[in-house]
N, C-alpha and C positions, 0 to 999 in steps of 0.2 A: 626333494631336488628344490623346492622353491626357498626353503629355510638356508640351504647351502649357497643358493643363487637367486637373489630376489629379482635378478634382470633377466631371467630366464625367458625363452620365448614365448612371444603373445598367446601362441596356441595352448601353451600349458597353460595361462591363467584363465582362458576362454574355456578350456576342458573343466577345471576347476569350479568356474561359475556356473556351468551347466549342471555339476554335480550337486552343487549347492541349491540350486534352482529345483533340481529333482526331488531333493530333501525338504524343500519346504522352506529353505533359510534365504529368504529373499534379500535380507541384508547382506549378509556375504556375499550372495551370487552378485549383488548390485557391485560391492567392492570389487570382486574378480574382474569383473565387466569393465569396470573403471579403468582398472589395471592394463587390461589388453588394449582399450582406447589410448590409453596413454603410450603405450608401446607400439601400437599401430592404429594411428588416428582413420585409418580408412577401412578397417574391419567390418566389414558390411554385416555378418552374423554376430558380431559383439553390439554392433550397434541396436539390430534388430532385437537381440537379447534385452538390452538397455531400455529398450521402448515396452517390450513385453512384462519386464520386471515394473515397471512404472505403471503400468494400466494393472496389473495383479496386486500391487500395493496398494491402490485406492481407486477402485472402480467408477466411483460416483463423483469423484471430483474431476471438473471440467478443466481445472489449470492444469493437473496431473495428464489428462488425456492429451492436452496441447504439447505440453513437454516431451510424451510419449510420440507424438506424431513428428515434432522435430527430430528425434533419433530415427525414425523410420525414411524420414525424408534424407537424412543425411546417408542411411546405409542406400536408399534408393540411387544416391549420387555416386555412390563408393562401388556399387555393382547394381545396375539395372537390371540384372537376370537372377536375383534374390527372390525365388518365389514366395517365400514366407514373408519378406517385406512387401512384396507387391500384394500378398492376400490382406495384411492390414492396411495398408494403403487404401485399397480398393474398398475394404470395409468402412474407412474413415470419410472417403468421398461420397460412398452411398449415403451415410449419415447427413452429410452436407447438403444432399440433395444435388450434388454435380453428377448427376448419372451419365453422362458420356463419357467423362473420365474416368468414372468407376467401370463402365462396360469394358473403355481401351484398357485398362489395367486388366482386368479380367481375363481378356483376350490374350495380352501378352503372358499373363500367368501361364495359362494353358499352354502356350507355344512352348514356354520356356520347360514346363514340366515335360511335354513330349519331347524335346530335344535332350533334357537330363536322364531319363531313362535309359540307363546301362544294362546292355544282357546280362552282363558279368554279376551285376547287383540286383536283378530282376528275382532271382532264385531266394532272396533273403526275403523272409516275410516282413519283416521290420520295415525295411526298405519300401516294400510294394504297398504296404499299409498306410505308410507314411505319406508316398506320392498319390495314393487314392485318396487319402482324405485331404490332402489340397486342392486335387482335382475338383472333388465334391462341393469343395466350400466354394470354389470360384464359379461352380455351375449352381449354387446356393445362389451366390450373391448377383448373379446374371438374371436369375429366376425372380430374385426379389426386385431386380430393376423393371424387368417385362411386367411384373404385376403393378408398379406402380403406374 
């Protein structure tokens, strides 16, 4: 489909990028996410994915982490109810020792997750697992803040 219509909807490019990411092909995942953003500059999930790809590409490079944070901030501006984006922002602000903002983000993320749980999808094991993983991550970050 992409070969026949390079201007296909951004969701198609996003899906291709996710597939490449899960296969471990970060350069092609990044290209697909870049194309998604080109077609839909406010796609919060694609912006979040770009941030994740940046971090995964080079974990120890401070400049790369800063660039990833710019993607997360843009994603948050596009959709402040994106729990994955909120998670990365909360972790970032914990590292910067901005504990009040970190706590507020975690609490907002927990509220978003609570409101996102849909009874019709709660029977899907992968959905429940993803929601529980995010919830536990937010509580873990809150625990780290309390420990400090």
